[in-house]
N, C-alpha and C positions, 0 to 999 in steps of 0.2 A: 593484525594489520588493520589500521583504521581506514575507513573509506572516506574519500573527499565528499563533503556534504552536497555540493552542487551535482556531482556525478550520481550520488545516491538518489537525490530527488528526481533527476532526469530519468534514471532507470525505473524508478517506481512509477513515474508519470507515463512513461512509454508503455509499460506493461498494462497499466489501467486503461490507457488509450486503446490498446488492442482489444481488451474486454468490452469497452464502451462501443467500439466500432461495430461489433457484432449486433449491437442493439440500435444502430443507426445514430448514435451520439457522436458528434464530431469534435466537440470541445467542452471543456470544463476547467474550472480554476483550481488552484492548489488548496483553496479554502472551502470549496464547495462540498456540501455533504453528499458523498457518493451514494449512500443508501437512499436517502430521502429523494434524490433527484434521479434515481433509477440508473445511475452509471454502473453500479454493480448490485447484484442481488445476493441472497444467502449462499448460493453456489459460488458466486464470484468471490465472496469473502474467503472461502477455503482455497480457492485458486490463488488469491493474493498471498495468503499465509504460506502456501507451498512455495510460491515464487520467492518470498522473502527468505524462507529457510534454505532453499536451494541456492539462491543467488548470493546472499550475504552471509551464509553459514551461521545463522542465528537460530535459536530455538524459541518459538512463540508458544507459551503455555496455554492450556485450555482456558484458564481464567482471564488471559489477556486477549482472547478473541472476543471482542465486544465492540459495541458501537462507538465508544469513546476512543479507543486505540486505533480503530480502523475507519474513523469518520471521514477523513479527507487525506489528501496527499501529504499535507504537513504533519498530521498526527501519526500517519504511518511512518514517515521519515523519523520522527522523534522516537517512536517505538524501536526502530532499528538502531538508531544512535544510542539509545539507552542500553542496548545489549552489546555494544562494541567494547572491547577491552580498553581500559583507561590508560 
């Protein structure tokens, strides 16, 4: 079952916003580097991965958990889309 792209991005953004709000961050863009700007930290990365696996029923391999795939909302969305059945 393919996920509609706009819904996917909205769900990812909403989850990251929850993490960001605990740090007092109220806004960020879909292109903004989440790690560099302190939106998420190393623990947050693992929370994001767990969220993706649980919510979208995808498997994120250990080698895929890196700064490039998890850089921002757009790259996280692309990671999930790459794992969707064609």
